N, C-alpha and C positions, 0 to 999 in steps of 0.2 A: 638534893641540891637546894640551897637557900641563899638568896641575895648574892647571886653570881653574875659577873659581867665578863663576857668573852668578846673581845673586839680587836679589829685591826690585825687579824692573822691571815696567813696564806697556807692552805693545806693541800695535801695530795691524797691519792688512794681513795678507796670507796668509803665515804663518810669522812671526808678530809678534815673536818673540824671536830665533829663529835661522832664517835662510833661506840655503841654499847651493844653487846650480844648477850642473849639469854637473860634479859631483865626479869627478875622475880618480883621486885617491889619498886614502885616508882611513885614518889610523892614529892613534887618539886614546886617551888614558888619563887617568884621574883627573879627570873633568869633573863638576862639581856644578852642577845646575840646581835652584834652591831658591826657593820663595815668589814666583814670577813669575805675572803674569796677562796675558792677551791677549784682545782683543775681535775677533780675526780667526778664520778657520776653524780655523787650526792654530797651536799654540804654536811648534812646530819643524817646518820643512819642509826635507828634504834630498833633492835629486834626484841619482841616481847612474847616469844613463843612459850616461855615458861612462866608467864605471869601468874602470881599466886593470890593477888588481891587487886582491887580496883586501882587503876593508875590515874594520876592527876597531873596535868600541866596547868598550873595556876599562875596567872600574871606573867606570862612570857612576852617579851618584846623581841621580835625578829625583824630587823629593819636594815635596809641598805646593804644587803649581802648579795654576792653573785657566785654562781657555780656553773660548771659546764653541763650539768644535767638537771638533777632534781634538788629541791631545797630541803624539806624535812620529810624523810622517808620512814614511815612506821611499818615494820614488818610483823605480821602475825598478830598475836593476841591470845585470848583463852576463852573458851566457851563459858558463859555465865559471868564473865568479868567485864568491867566497863573501863574505857579509856576516855577521860573527860578533859577537854580543853576549855578553860574559863578565863575570862579577862585576857584573852590572847590578842595581841596587836601584831599582826604580820603584814607589813606594808613596805612598799618601795624596794622589793627584792627582784633580782633578775636571775633566770635560769634558762638553759637551752630549751628544756621541756618541763612541764608541770612545776610552775614557779611557786606553789603554795604548799598545802598539805597533801601528802601522798600516802595512801593506805594500800598495803600489798599482802595478799593471802590472809586477809583479816577475818576475824571472827569475834563473837561477843557483841558488845554495843559500844559505839563511838558517839560521844556527846560533844557538841560544839555550842557553848553557852556564853552569851554576852561577849562575843568575840568580833573583832574587826579584821577582815582579810581583804585587803584592798591595794590596788596600785602595783601588784606584782606582775612582771612582764616576762614573756617568753621570747627569747631571741630567735628561735625557730618560727614563732608566731604562726603556727599551723594548727588549725582546727581544734579538736577537743583536747589535744595534748597541751594546750595553753590554759586549761581550766584552773581556777584557783584551788579547787578541791578535787582530787583525782583518786578514784578507787580502782586499783589495778585489777584485782579479781577477788571474790570471796573465797574463803576456805571451803573446799568441796563438801565437808561433812556438816556444815551448819548453814543457817540463814541469818547472817549478821544484820545489824540495824545501825544506821547512821542518823542521829537526831541533830537538827540545827535549830537553835532556840535563842531568841533575843539577840540575833547576830546580824552583821552587815557583811555582805560578800558581793564583790563586783565580778564582772565577767570579762573574758578575753575571747574575741571572735565568736561571741554569742554563747560561751560556755562558762558558767559559774561552777558547775559540778559535772563531772563526766566519769567514765569508767572504761575498762578494757578487760576482757577475759582471755588471758594468755593461753589457756587450755581449751578454749572454745567448748566448754562443757555446759551443762544445763544447770549451773549453779544459780542461786538466787540471793537477793538481798533487799532490804527495805531502806528507803531514805525518806525521812519525815522532816518537814519544815514548818515552823510556827513562829509567829511574832517576830518576823525577820524581814530585812530588806535584801532581796536577791536581785541584782541588776538583770533586767530582762525577764524577771518573773519566772513562772513555771516553765516557760519554753527554754530557759537557759539551764534547767536541771535535766541532764541527759542520763536517764537510768537504763537506756537500751532495752533489749528484749528480755533480759534476765532480772531486771529490778522492778520493784514496786514503789511508786512515788506517791506520797501524800502531802499535797501542798495546801496548807490551811488558809482559810479566809481571813485570819488574823494578820497575815503578812501585808506589808505595804509595798507600793510599786514606784514611788517617786519622792522627791523632796529631801534627799540626803545631802546636807551641806556640812562641810568640815571647816574648822576655823582657818587652817592653813596647811592643807594636805601637801602642797609642794615642798614645804619645809618641815614636814613630819608631825604637824599638829592635827591629829584626827579626832579632837573633841568636837561634838556637834555645835554648830552655831545656834544662837537663840531662835532662828527661824526653822531649824531642821525638823523634819517630820519624824526623825528618830526619837525625839523627846517624848516620853510618856507612851511610846508605842509597844513597850514590852509588857510582860506579865511576871508576877512574883513567883508563881509556881505553875507547873503543868505536868501532865502525864503523857509521855510520848513513847510509842512502841513498848508499852508496859513498864516504862521507867519513870519514876517521879523525879522531876528536875526542879531545882530552885535557883533563882537568880542569886549570885553571890551578894553578900550584905555590904561589901565594899567594892569599888571599882579598881581598875588597874593601879591607880595612884593612892589608894587607901581612903578615898572619899566615900561617904555613906551612900548606899543604894537601897531604896530609891531616895531621891532628893527632890523636893522636900519629903519628909517621912509621911507615910500614909498614901502616897500617890503611886502611880505605876512607874516602873523603872524604864530607863531609856534602852535603846538598842545599842549594841557595840560594847567595847571594852571601857569606854570613858563616860561617866555620868555627868550630865549638865546640872545646873542649879535651878532650872525651871521645871514645872510640872507639865506644861503643854507648850507647843510651839508658839512663839510670839508673832505678832504682826510685824513684818519688817521687810526690808529690801534685800534681795539677793541679786548680785551682779555677775555677769559673764563678760570677761575681758578678752579681747584679741590684741596682743601686743604688736608693735612694729617690728619687722625684721631688721637685721643689722644694716641693710641697704635701703630701708624705707624710712620716710619721715612723717607721712600723713596717711597711714593705712590702718591705724588703730581703730578699735570699735568697742563700745560698751552697750550691753543690753541689761536694763534694770527691770526687775519685776517685784511687785509687792505681793508677798506671800501671806497666806493664812488670813486674808481679809474676806469676810463674807457679807459685807454691807451691800445695800442696794445702790448707793451713790457711786459715781464713777471715781477714778483715781487720776489726779493730775500730776505730771512730772515736770519739775523745773531743774535746769542744769546750769552750772557755772564752771568755767575754766579758772582754776586758782592761779595759773600763770598768765592768763590773758582774760581778765574779767569782762572785757568789752566784747568778747566773742559771742555772736548770737547762736541760739539753739532753738530748734523746734520742740514743743512740749510733748515729745513722744517717748516711748520706752527705750528706743535704740538711737544711739548716735554713732555715725561712721565718719571716716576721713579724719581721724583724730591724730594730732601730734602727741608725742610722748609727754607725760605730765600728769598732774593731779586734777581730778574733776569731782565736783560736789553735785549730788543729785538728791532732791527732796521729793518725797511722795506725799501728797495731801489729798484731802477730800475735795473732789471737784465741785461740790455744792457749797460747803461752808468754809472751806480753806483749812480745816483742822489738819495739822501735820501728823502723819502716821509714822514716818521714819525719815532719816537722812543719813547718808554715808558719803565718805570720800573714797574715790576709786582711782587707782594709779594705772596708767598705760605706760609700760616700759618699752625700751628698745633692746632687742635680743643682742647679746654680745657677738662679736665677730668670731667666725670659726677659726680655731687653731688646731694644729696637728703636732703632737710630740712623738718623735720617732724613738721607740724603745726596743728596736730590733736587736737581735744577737747575731754576730758574724759567725761564719763557719770556723771551726778550729784550725783546719789546714786546707790548702787548695785541694779541691776534688771531694771534700767531705760533704755530707748532706745533713749536717746538724745545725744549720742556720735557722733562724726564726724571724719572720716578719711580724712586728707588733707595733701598734700605734694607739695612742690615747688622743681622743678627739673631744674638743670642748667648744662650747658656744653655739651660736646659731639657734635654730628651732627644730630639734630632732623629732622624728616621728614618735608619737605617743609620749613625748617628753623625755625619752631615754634612748632612742634608737636612731642611728644614722644609716643612710644608704651610701655606699662607697664602692669603688673599684680599684684594683691593683693590677697594673700592666707590667709584664716582663720586658724590661727595657731592651734587653739584648735582641728580642724578636722584632723590636721597633727600630733597631739601629739603622737599617738601610733607609727607611722612610725619614728618619729624623736626622740623618747625616752624622750619626755618632758611631765611632769605630771602637770596638772592644778588642783589646790585645791580651 
């Protein structure tokens, strides 16, 4: 597959969107899987038990999909063969369990190189089954290896990587992580009792900032510690790995030439993180007017002089502020913050930050009536919008059976 886009589909059965069995050769590039849904166990099911050569998933974008169970399920593999994901952007997807990459009965070597796996949520939201990368169990005849290199992986419930052995056997596997950001660090890599974990000192533990993750822009900001934190080559688990020479969008890697590459699927234009402000914003709820907050921090500054912060409300310039890093009790609107040298006044950086008001919650009834009186083929279905959902994508709700409440509510059903 080359230059393929699969979007806005609804699928059923196991592997409701893509299902491929007995793959022998797999060399794919520039495949975009966007805004699809599946009511099957898995959105994508790819069986590689008969793999005859190394398989490559190059420059895949898997974004804003939802499925009732697992997202991308890779079954089997072959001894001595490699399955490599490079320039993979897997973000903002939802699954009941295991919302990212899933490997099942796997063997050989799996490489995850310069990939961003982030913001994928589990609707069950329970324990290790919400991990971004999940290894079901290794093939009983081998000791497979999973290498994570130059990549960014966040965690759900404290799990970025986890595993489960359905057969409860004494099988083994190796997981190696180098030059990567794993949210939660080594403690979020759950290799259990059967796995061996090698978590290198080249990994970073903080400072990952994206341009606009909420709207799908996972490029690193100029202040992100992902910039220049990668390596061009490495040997992991006996496998020589090389950072791809271009990023997800075809831009040169590393950039500038001769520097160290960035982490993740998208390369920035800087060689090192810049000194600059990173802001954390709390918006007003749809019933709130002055509950917003902004925290500004100057990053990557190593000078001995202090940092002074000055604030201005662009909609109310006369509003007074204390010269602190955090402002609370804010109305919705735009605010300018300037960070400068507290000794000589030299300006390090300035940004404009917006405090928004969350939209009101609305519910659209998409339920299906029963075919005939007495049938049980009706379905309750609702689409919920607005407010401030948990984790940015989840709501808590309850559905009451009105007939059982009829006596208390004074409603009579006939």
